[in-house]
TORSEKOL-745391 format. One record per residue (C-alpha): residue number from 1; x, y, z. Coordinates in pm, 1 decimal, m for minus. Example, Ala and Ser with C-alpha at 12.3 -4.5 7.8 and 13.67 -1.06 7.14 Angstrom:
2
    nr       east      north         up
     1     1230.0     m450.0      780.0
     2     1367.0     m106.0      714.0
***
This chain:
257
    nr       east      north         up
     1      m14.0     4149.2     1022.2
     2     m334.6     3973.2      917.7
     3     m335.7     3759.4     1234.4
     4     m275.9     4064.1     1454.7
     5     m559.4     4247.2     1281.1
     6     m792.0     3950.9     1336.9
     7     m700.6     3932.7     1706.1
     8     m757.4     4307.6     1740.5
     9    m1102.8     4281.7     1584.3
    10    m1190.5     3984.2     1806.5
    11    m1072.1     4131.9     2135.0
    12    m1119.4     4504.8     2077.9
    13    m1487.8     4536.0     2163.8
    14    m1473.5     4294.3     2463.1
    15    m1179.2     4492.4     2601.1
    16    m1372.9     4818.4     2565.3
    17    m1676.9     4666.6     2736.3
    18    m1467.0     4538.6     3027.7
    19    m1300.9     4882.5     3056.3
    20    m1642.7     5048.6     3063.6
    21    m1760.2     4800.0     3326.4
    22    m1448.5     4860.6     3537.4
    23    m1481.2     5240.8     3524.7
    24    m1855.5     5221.0     3598.6
    25    m1798.2     5015.9     3914.4
    26    m1511.5     5225.1     4052.7
    27    m1605.8     5313.6     4407.7
    28    m1941.2     5137.0     4372.8
    29    m2056.8     4887.7     4631.2
    30    m2349.1     4725.8     4453.6
    31    m2446.9     4385.9     4591.2
    32    m2593.7     4278.1     4258.8
    33    m2314.0     4381.3     4018.1
    34    m1961.6     4265.1     4110.9
    35    m1650.4     4444.8     3993.4
    36    m1435.9     4281.2     3722.8
    37    m1166.6     4192.9     3977.0
    38    m1416.9     4028.4     4209.7
    39    m1571.6     3835.5     3922.4
    40    m1235.5     3708.2     3796.2
    41    m1126.5     3586.5     4139.0
    42    m1468.2     3428.7     4201.4
    43    m1463.4     3264.6     3857.9
    44    m1127.2     3100.5     3926.9
    45    m1225.0     2988.8     4276.4
    46    m1561.7     2852.3     4165.6
    47    m1488.0     2671.0     3841.8
    48    m1119.1     2572.9     3850.0
    49    m1174.2     2277.3     4074.9
    50    m1432.6     2016.6     4163.5
    51    m1719.5     2197.5     3989.5
    52    m1544.8     2162.1     3655.2
    53    m1595.0     1784.9     3672.1
    54    m1926.1     1779.9     3857.6
    55    m2108.5     2052.9     3663.7
    56    m1928.8     2178.8     3351.8
    57    m1822.8     1846.0     3200.4
    58    m2166.6     1676.3     3236.5
    59    m2335.4     1980.8     3081.5
    60    m2094.1     1980.5     2788.0
    61    m2144.2     1607.3     2731.6
    62    m2522.6     1649.7     2720.7
    63    m2484.2     1943.3     2484.0
    64    m2247.2     1761.3     2247.3
    65    m2458.4     1444.9     2235.7
    66    m2783.8     1635.3     2186.9
    67    m2651.6     1869.1     1918.3
    68    m2470.3     1589.9     1731.7
    69    m2782.0     1371.6     1732.1
    70    m2998.1     1663.3     1614.8
    71    m2757.6     1743.3     1329.1
    72    m2738.5     1380.6     1209.9
    73    m3113.7     1320.5     1235.4
    74    m3195.2     1658.4     1080.2
    75    m2967.6     1606.8      779.4
    76    m3079.9     1247.8      714.5
    77    m3451.0     1329.6      746.3
    78    m3406.2     1651.0      546.5
    79    m3237.1     1468.9      259.8
    80    m3517.1     1214.1      247.7
    81    m3807.4     1458.6      277.2
    82    m3650.6     1714.9       44.9
    83    m3586.5     1454.5     m225.5
    84    m3935.0     1297.7     m228.1
    85    m4204.8     1543.5     m333.5
    86    m4504.6     1349.7     m202.1
    87    m4333.3     1284.8      130.1
    88    m4262.0     1656.3      168.2
    89    m4628.9     1739.9      104.7
    90    m4737.9     1470.5      350.0
    91    m4509.7     1572.6      636.6
    92    m4520.7     1952.1      602.0
    93    m4827.4     2012.3      826.2
    94    m4689.9     1786.0     1099.6
    95    m4344.5     1944.8     1082.3
    96    m4492.6     2294.0     1105.4
    97    m4700.2     2188.1     1408.0
    98    m4409.5     2045.1     1604.9
    99    m4176.4     2326.7     1498.3
   100    m4417.5     2577.0     1651.8
   101    m4417.5     2401.9     1990.8
   102    m4158.0     2571.7     2218.5
   103    m3911.8     2302.5     2335.9
   104    m3911.7     2422.9     2701.5
   105    m4282.5     2335.1     2715.0
   106    m4187.4     1972.0     2651.5
   107    m3967.8     1951.5     2961.3
   108    m4252.4     1864.9     3204.9
   109    m4392.7     1611.2     2956.5
   110    m4054.8     1446.0     2903.8
   111    m3998.1     1440.6     3279.7
   112    m4318.6     1236.9     3317.8
   113    m4235.4     1004.6     3029.6
   114    m3861.4      957.7     3082.7
   115    m3799.4     1063.9     3439.2
   116    m3530.3     1298.6     3564.0
   117    m3231.4     1165.3     3374.3
   118    m2956.7     1266.9     3136.5
   119    m3153.0     1105.1     2853.7
   120    m3441.9     1344.1     2916.4
   121    m3210.6     1645.2     2896.9
   122    m3055.8     1518.5     2574.6
   123    m3400.9     1466.9     2421.0
   124    m3495.1     1824.2     2518.9
   125    m3188.5     1951.8     2335.3
   126    m3267.3     1738.1     2029.3
   127    m3631.9     1851.1     2027.0
   128    m3525.8     2211.8     1975.0
   129    m3204.7     2176.6     1776.0
   130    m3334.3     1948.0     1503.3
   131    m3573.6     2198.9     1341.6
   132    m3331.1     2454.0     1193.0
   133    m3114.9     2171.6     1056.1
   134    m3410.7     1973.5      921.5
   135    m3592.1     2265.5      757.8
   136    m3275.8     2417.8      611.5
   137    m3174.9     2080.0      470.7
   138    m3517.0     2034.1      308.3
   139    m3499.6     2379.3      149.0
   140    m3139.4     2323.3       43.3
   141    m3227.9     1995.2     m128.4
   142    m3526.2     2158.3     m302.1
   143    m3301.6     2440.0     m428.0
   144    m3056.6     2210.3     m610.7
   145    m3004.3     2348.4     m960.5
   146    m3230.8     2171.1    m1208.1
   147    m2970.9     2174.0    m1486.4
   148    m2712.7     2009.6    m1261.7
   149    m2968.9     1755.9    m1147.0
   150    m3060.4     1665.1    m1506.8
   151    m2692.4     1644.6    m1601.6
   152    m2622.8     1406.6    m1312.3
   153    m2914.0     1188.1    m1419.4
   154    m2794.2     1190.0    m1779.7
   155    m2450.1     1067.8    m1674.5
   156    m2602.6      798.2    m1456.5
   157    m2505.0      956.2    m1126.3
   158    m2773.4      824.4     m894.3
   159    m2815.7      696.4     m541.5
   160    m2550.1      779.4     m284.4
   161    m2315.8      921.9     m550.5
   162    m2578.6     1181.9     m642.9
   163    m2630.5     1274.2     m278.1
   164    m2257.1     1297.4     m210.8
   165    m2142.0     1486.0     m519.7
   166    m2447.9     1697.3     m604.9
   167    m2706.5     1732.6     m328.7
   168    m2483.8     1776.4      m22.5
   169    m2248.0     2031.1     m185.7
   170    m2540.6     2229.8     m327.2
   171    m2737.0     2226.1       m1.3
   172    m2424.9     2263.7      215.7
   173    m2447.7     2642.2      275.9
   174    m2809.3     2617.6      389.9
   175    m2744.2     2307.3      600.2
   176    m2459.0     2476.5      784.3
   177    m2670.5     2788.4      835.5
   178    m2915.9     2561.5     1016.2
   179    m2635.5     2403.2     1215.7
   180    m2521.4     2746.2     1331.4
   181    m2869.8     2822.4     1464.6
   182    m2881.7     2476.8     1619.3
   183    m2570.7     2543.6     1831.9
   184    m2712.9     2848.4     2008.6
   185    m3050.3     2677.4     2060.7
   186    m2873.1     2374.7     2206.9
   187    m2685.9     2584.7     2462.0
   188    m3008.7     2755.1     2571.5
   189    m3197.9     2426.2     2604.6
   190    m2909.9     2266.3     2794.0
   191    m2941.4     2534.3     3061.2
   192    m3323.5     2523.8     3069.1
   193    m3336.5     2145.8     3104.6
   194    m3091.3     2160.5     3395.1
   195    m3286.0     2438.9     3565.6
   196    m3607.9     2235.0     3559.9
   197    m3489.9     1895.3     3677.7
   198    m3131.9     1824.7     3768.7
   199    m2894.2     1783.8     4056.4
   200    m2586.9     1889.8     3860.5
   201    m2490.1     2098.0     3560.8
   202    m2445.3     2465.5     3486.1
   203    m2815.8     2550.9     3482.1
   204    m2875.9     2383.0     3817.8
   205    m2570.2     2544.1     3976.1
   206    m2654.8     2895.8     3853.9
   207    m3005.5     2865.9     4000.2
   208    m2860.8     2740.1     4329.9
   209    m2625.6     3039.7     4343.1
   210    m2918.4     3274.4     4275.3
   211    m3132.3     3117.4     4547.3
   212    m2852.4     3140.7     4803.4
   213    m2772.5     3504.0     4701.9
   214    m2420.7     3408.2     4591.1
   215    m2427.6     3685.1     4332.1
   216    m2063.0     3683.2     4213.3
   217    m2079.1     3304.2     4175.4
   218    m2403.1     3338.1     3978.6
   219    m2241.4     3589.3     3742.6
   220    m1939.5     3361.7     3703.1
   221    m2173.5     3085.2     3583.1
   222    m2321.3     3321.2     3325.7
   223    m1969.9     3410.6     3209.3
   224    m1873.8     3045.7     3161.1
   225    m2186.8     2993.5     2950.3
   226    m2082.9     3289.3     2735.6
   227    m1733.4     3147.2     2697.2
   228    m1876.7     2811.9     2590.4
   229    m2087.3     2993.4     2329.9
   230    m1783.0     3179.4     2196.7
   231    m1580.8     2855.7     2178.1
   232    m1864.4     2684.8     1989.0
   233    m1879.9     2975.4     1744.8
   234    m1506.3     2961.9     1671.6
   235    m1514.5     2583.4     1627.9
   236    m1808.7     2616.4     1390.0
   237    m1639.9     2889.4     1184.9
   238    m1320.1     2683.3     1159.9
   239    m1516.5     2375.9     1047.0
   240    m1740.0     2566.9      807.1
   241    m1446.1     2731.5      631.2
   242    m1307.6     2387.3      550.1
   243    m1631.1     2217.3      454.6
   244    m1741.2     2507.7      233.7
   245    m1397.5     2604.2      104.2
   246    m1529.0     2598.0     m252.7
   247    m1825.7     2818.2     m162.3
   248    m1622.7     3087.6       12.4
   249    m1369.5     3082.4     m270.9
   250    m1649.9     3135.3     m522.5
   251    m1789.7     3424.3     m317.5
   252    m1446.1     3589.7     m302.5
   253    m1409.8     3561.9     m681.2
   254    m1757.2     3707.0     m734.2
   255    m1690.2     3995.1     m494.7
   256    m1356.3     4069.5     m660.0
   257    m1516.8     4077.4    m1004.9
***
């Protein structure tokens, strides 16, 4: 019953939106808005074939590498900066400066420095994804309970053991909140980097469809991006529930009380 209820909540609104779309396009012959049936057939014909390997897979690889690198670098740098007070004061102005620079603006600069390559696209993704992880990690480390910190020091829990058993669990909710933001930013930057300078990938292909007035194909590319976003969200939720099992259990106890 619980699983059926979850499926109903997940699919109910999308089903209503598709029904509304279908009824709105009955008898319509708009060149710019395809009917659901046309979009489904175009989606299958466009992406279930050669384009899956030539466009979708390379885009996903760039996204995974960029997001993973941003998460690792953001957590490591955040732990270091958040733990050292003078280092946090020293780096704060520089971090705020670079955080305020929109990552798409860096695409032309990175093209000049690195050329039109997969490495450039990965660096674009990292340049935008790292900030929510880094800043949330710093704030999470700063928010570690002082009593717990003093207790760990009293019992001689220092170094990596302190990071593993005190800092990471305490900062975990904030770190994963940053990771969640990082995923959506990464998907956006993946598309933007491919629109600017690429000969393959989802962003490049969608722009090519738009320029050639292949409207149903263009919409099908937008749909596949949405599906990738939904898949990333479900994977994140599944992972978060296991990493923060203690946190969600505590919240349930508090809400029940």
